[in-house]
Every structure is written in C-alpha cells, then in structure tokens.
N, C-alpha and C positions, 0 to 999 in steps of 0.2 A: 301139182303142188309140191313146193321145193323137200326132198325130202332131209334136208340139210336143217328147216327152219325148227323142227320141233326140238331139236336137241341145242340149237342156235339158242330158242328163248329160255330152255330149259338154265342152260350155262349162266346167262342174262339173270334171270333168278337168282342163282347160286350167288353169281357175283354181286349183287344188291343186297343177298342174307349177310353175306361175309361183311359187305362193306358196314353194315349196321349194326352189326353185331360187335364191328371194330371200334365203331363211333361208341357204345352202349359201353365195352369195357374200358374205356376210357375216361367217361363222364366220372363225375363225382356220387355216389351211392346215398342213397337216402338214407336219413339219419333223423333218430327221436329224439324228442328235448332229452336235454342232458346237461351236464355243465355248459354253458356259454352256449347253450343253442335252445328257440325258443322263447316264449313268453316268459319273463321275470317273474318270480315268484317271492313274496313275502312270508315269512314262515315266524310263527310266533311258539315260543317255547317257556313253558317253567310254571306257575300258579295262579292261584285264584285272581289275583290281581292284573292279568294279562288274559287269563283263558274267557272272561266275561261274567263271572260269577257277578248277581245282581242287575245284570244287562237288560234284565225284563221288564225294573221298573223305573219309570221316569219321575222321580219324586216318590213321596211318600203321602198316603192318607189314614185315617184311622177312622174316616167314615165311611169308606167305599174302595176296597182295594183297584177295583175299576177305574177308576179317577188315574190311576197311573202306571195300570197295565199298558205298556207300550206293545210289545210282543204278545203276549197272551201263553197259552199253556204249553205252546212249542218251542219258547225260545230257548232252550238248551237242547232240542235235539238236532244232532249231529251226525247222522249216520245218512246213508246212501241213500234211503228212501226219505227222508227228514221224519220218523214215526218214532224215532227214540235217540236216546246217547248213546255211541260209541264205545265208550266207558262211563257206567252209571254213576254220577255226581262229580263229572268233571266240569259241568256247567259251562260250555263253549258255547256263548250267547251269538246270538245272529249279529248284534251290536257289538262284538269284539272288536279290536283293533287291527286285526291283521287285514281288514280287507278295504285297505286304501283306494282300489280302483286308478280308474287314470289309467289304462292299458296295464296293468301291475294286476298276478293273480295273487289272490292270499289263502293258506294253509295255517289252520290254527291245532297245532298240539299238546298246547299247555290245557290244565290239570288242577283243577280248585282242591287245595292241600295238599301241594306236591309239594316234595324238599330237595334236596340236592341230589337224595337217594332213593332208591325206588322202594316203597314198605306197601302193608295193606293197612286201611285204619280201624278202629274198635271196632267198626260196624260190619267189617271186610270189605270194604271198598279196596278197589287197586288205586295204588294213586302213582303212577309213574314217575322216577324222577330223571336229571338229567346225566342218565349213564346208557349203559347198552347192555341192561337186564333182558333177556330172553327165553321167556315160558312159555313156546309156542304161539297164543296170542297174543300174551301180555307181554310187551314189549316197553323198555327202557324209552325216552323220547330221543334221546339221542341216537338210538340204533333207528327209532321211526323216521327219523330229519335224515340218516343216512340212506337209508332206502328208500326216501321219497326225493332224495336231492339227485339221486343216482338217473331218475327217468326225468327230473323237472330241473328247468334253468334258475335255480337259488342264487337272487341275488343278494338279500339281507338277511338274517335272521335273529329277530327281536325277543329279548327274556327278560324274564320277569323272576327272579329267584333268591331263598334267602329269608322272605320273612318266617315262613314256618320253622326254618331252622331254630329261628330264636323265639318259637313257641308263640308265637301272636296272636292266637286264638285263647290261649290259657291267659294271657296276659288280661286281654279284653275281659274274660270272664271272672279273674280276680277283684278287677277294678270296679266290673257292676258290681259283683256282689258286695266286697265291703260296702260301697255307697248305699247299697238295699238296706243292708244287714247295721248300718252303724248311724246314729242319730247326731245331728249337725252341732250338739256339744261337745261329742265326743268323736270326732271322725275317724273313721279306721282305713289311712290311707293302702294303696296297694304299692306304691312307688318303693316302698322298704317291705315290704313282705320278700321273705327269703326267696322263694318260688319265683318270685320276677325280677329281683336283683340277682341271683345265681347266673340269667341271662346277660349279663351285661357286664359280668367281670372282665379284666382285661383279658385271664387265658381265655376265658369262652366265644369272647369277640375275635380277638385271634386265630382260633380253631375253628369257627364259622366263616371267616375272611377266607383260611385258606378253603376251606373245601367248597364255596362259592367259586374261588378260583380255578379249582380243580375241574370243578364243572363247567365251566366258561372253557376250558381245553379239552374238554369232551365233545363239545359244540365243535372246536377245531377240526379234531379226530374223526368226525363224523362224517364232516365236509371233505375232509383228505381221503375219509375211504370211498367216498363217492365219487372219486376221481378229480377233485378241484384243487386249485394252485393256493397256497398262502396267499392274499392279495386279490384275490378274484373275486370276492364274496365281502359282507360286511357284518360283522357282530355289533347288533346297537344292545346296550346295557341300560334296562332302567331302572329308576331306585322306586321310593315308594312316598306317595303323596299324603299327607297330612291331612286324615278323616274327619278330623276336629277341630273346633278353634280352641285357643286358649282360654282359659275360666275364665277372663271378664269380657268371652265374645261370645256366650251361649243366650239365648234368650230365656229359658229359663231360670229359677233361681236352683239354688243347692238345698234349699231347703221343701220340705214335703215330696209328694213322689211325682210330681208331674214332668221332671227333667226326665226322666225314666218312663210313664204312665203313659206319658203325652209324647212327649220327644224320642222317646226310642235312646237316651245319650246319658245315662247314668254314669258320670264321671264327676268326682268331687274337684272343684276347681283347681286345687294343688295337683293330682292327679293327671289333669286336661294339659297343666303347663308341663309338667314332665313328662308326659307322653310326646309332645313334639317338641321340647329342647333337648331331651336326654334320649329315651328311645328311639322315635325315628331320626334323632342326628347320627347316633352308634351303628343303626342298620343301615341306614342310606352311607354312612361313612365305611362300612366292611365293604358293601356291595359296588362303591365306586373305588375303593381300593384294592378289590378281587379282579377287577376290569383291567387294572393297571398289572397287577403281580401275575397274571394269566400270560403276558405275553403274545396275545392272540393280533395279527399284523391288522393295525388299521381299525381296531375296535373304536367306536363311538358309542357316547352318552344320552342320554334322554334324561333330563332333570326332572321330576314330577314331582319336589317337596313341594310346593305353592303352588301347582297346576289349578286346585279345585278353591284355594283363598279366597271367602266372601262367598262362597257357594256350600260350605261343609254342612255337615251334618250339627241342627241346631243352633246354628251360627245367626247371630243377629242378621235381618236384610232379607233373609229368605224364609220358607214356612211348609205347614203343611196346605193342602189342596183347599181347606174348611179354612184355613186359617188366613188365606190368601184370596179368599171369595174366587177363586178358579173351578170351573168346571172339571177340567180336564184338563191330561196333558198335548192336548192339540188346542187347548185355547192358548191364542197367542200372547206370546211374553209369558207362558209358561215357564220355558227354558230361564227364565232369569229370574223368577220368584219362588222358584221351589228348590229343593236342595238334590244337588248330588253323590250324597252318600247315604246310605242304605239304612235304616234304623237298624238297631240293634235289639236282636228276638229274642226272647227267653222261655226257657221250658213254657211256664205259664201263661206267657202270652202271643204262642205263635205253634202252629203247624198240627191244630187237632185234624178231625175228621173234614174234610174239605176245604181246609185251606189252602190256599196257592202259595202260603210264603214256607221258606226254607231257615231255617237257626243260622245256616253255613253263608246266608247272604247279608248278617250283620255285618255293616260298618266296611260295606264294600262298593268301588263306584258303581253306579248304578249307569241306565241307559244314557243319559244325558254326559256322563263322566267318561264312558266307553266312547261315545262318540266325538267327544271333545279330545281325549288319549288320541285317537285312531287320524284326528287331523295334525297333531302334532308329530305322528309315525310319519305321515305322508310326509310333511315341512321336511322332519329327517330325513327322507328316502331322496327330497331335492333333485327328483327328476335323474335318479339312477346316481348319484355322485353323493350318498351318504354323508349328512353332518352331525354334529354334537349342537345340544343347545337346551337350552332351560323354558318348556311349555307353560304357558301361564296366558289367563283370562287376557282377551283384549278389547271386547266389544261386547253390546247387547244382541239379542237378536239370533236369528240362523244363517247359515249361511251353505245351500244347498244341503238342508235337515241337519245341521250340526252345528255345534256354540263354536262362537267367533275367537279362536287360540290364536297365539303366537308363539314363533320358537326363536328366543332371542340366543 
C-alpha cells in the first residue's frame, strides 16, 4: 500500500470540509418570522366590538338558548389549550373578525370593556388599553402587539376603540332604565339626562378624540419598537355600527313592556333616534377624526355605521327564532331572518345559576355580525394592498359560511 495515500486522503477530506464551511459562511443565515418575513398576520386591538363579544349567539330566542347557540360554552376560550380565557371577561370569541384566512393568520388582543388606557373594572377584571402598561403577566395591548410583531410578520393592525371612553354601557343602562320606569304619558328620556349629555359636550368630545389619536400613535410606536418601518404595515381603524333602528323601525310598540321583555330593546323612540343621529354620529366622528389627527402613515378606515341595517335588534323584518318559525341557527335562511345584534339583558332577566348569558353581551354584534365584519375586514385587506371602505349587506344567504357583504 502506498504510504502517502492515507495522508493524501486526510488532506482531501480537510480540503472538502474547508470548502463546505466556506460555502456555509457565505450563505444567508436562517431567519425566524418577524418584520417582513413569514406568513402575514392581521392583529386586532381594542374593545368588545372587535374582541368578539356576543359572538357565541346567532340571533336570539326567548324559548330556548340552544336555538341560537352557534359556538357553545367554549366560545370565548382563547388560551393555548382552549380551556379558558387568557384574560377573564375579554370575551375574544372564535367568530371574531381577526381570522380572515386566505393565507393570512389572525391574532386577537382586543378585550371587552377596554378603553384607550388600561384599568381594572369594578369586579376586578383587568382591561388592557392601547398602551404599554406592564405589570408582569398583565400588559397593555400596545405592548402585547410590540412583543408579538417582533417575531411575526404583522401586515395589518385593525382597531376599534373609543366607545367605552364615551361610557357606552352607562348610556345604554340609563336609556333602558328610563324606558322601564316611566309611562307612555310621561316619558323620561335618557338623551337629556346630565349623566348622558356630559359625554357629548364639545370639550369632552375633543378630549376623547385626542386620547383616541394618542392610542393610534401607541400602535405606531409598538410597531416601530418591533422593528417595522412606517408604511411597511397598515393601521385599519373601524368605527361603530348602529345596533338599533330609529324609533319608527322597531317591530314592538312603545307601550307596555313587550319592547324589553320580549325584544330586549327597551328604548323610547325619541332616544333611539337620538342614539343614531347624535350619540353614534359624534362617537364615530371622534374616531375618524382621531385617525387623521394621529398622523400614522397610510391609515385606512372601515366604516361600519350602517353595516347591520336591516338586521338590527328589534328591527322590522327580522325576529326571534320562535317569531320566525325557525328551528335553530342552522336552519336555511336563518341569517336573513334573525337579528345580528344581541338582546339587552338586565339583572332581572339574565345570568342566574345555569344561565349561558352575560349582561356584557348586551347590544353587541352577534355571531352573524362578527362573520359579516370579518368579510369586510378581508375585503379591506384586499390581498395585501389594504383599502378603506364602507361595509354593508349585499345580498341574502351565506358565502363560505359568512353573510354576503360588500366593501364600497
């Protein structure tokens, strides 16, 4: 055997190894998902109108909750194992609008009851705002976004915020209480109560508009902190839909108690008119104005103000399952004949032992409405070239399990 061959073989192996290492050193290193890399994500931030509150229920029935129970008792379970809520009472439902699919992933950080700033409610439930609050396990939504976006390719952030800063729940409570405690010959309206009108003074509207704009700027800061250049992602700001018709559009009369006891919509006609023409208008103007004031590059808007018209709570043309003779939410045509907004429930009509309902689900977009909004968010995503638009019903029936909607 040639004594030089083993040495030559070793040298050949070393040369080959060196060549391999040289190639490896010049190749692009492996990179985890993050800004601009990986599957695109849509992230939702804000309050109950985007978290998925009431997304369990497809319409309403006073005869049997099972008729409208589309998602069951785990509807709001969003932890990693699907066994509980990540944050108690955030009610991030499985039907929420974040999950537009079509090659796009969704993450829902919104929380029912949230305002622009983090707080805890009277029951001690944590309500993360659009800020950088950090108390260990408890974080604001802007901080949640920054941490998530650093390792995921977030391309659009959709936000619904401001309604709770205008004390939406307290206004509804005042209107229903006034309706229930005054007779038709001496109506006590909520729209002139000082506790209600204080929310809509010029000074308060201006202050809330500025606070909402600052919240949008926090979203931009979160994305910058995660390594995103301005313009490399899109902020989509949505406003609020009308949940009840004008007074003339109710299918239950003002007299007696049917409007609330059957329909769950205890408003005087004049208060319903005011809610649409004044309260909703001022809140939505503050939200859209804040989007402009924020100075966030390339902001887009999703106008939902009339998205559910024709399917609103107690509106003519739709009804309870028993009123329409429908067996359940799976009955063909149910989406067109039942309401898309959840009934207003009170302590006396809700949530005793064994009840599947929550008072906080009152007057929120339900399963049908959540999927309808999801369709419009998908259309606003526009294949990765986000656009603004007005969302509205465009036909009857379902398309791929969702109501027919158009973004115009």
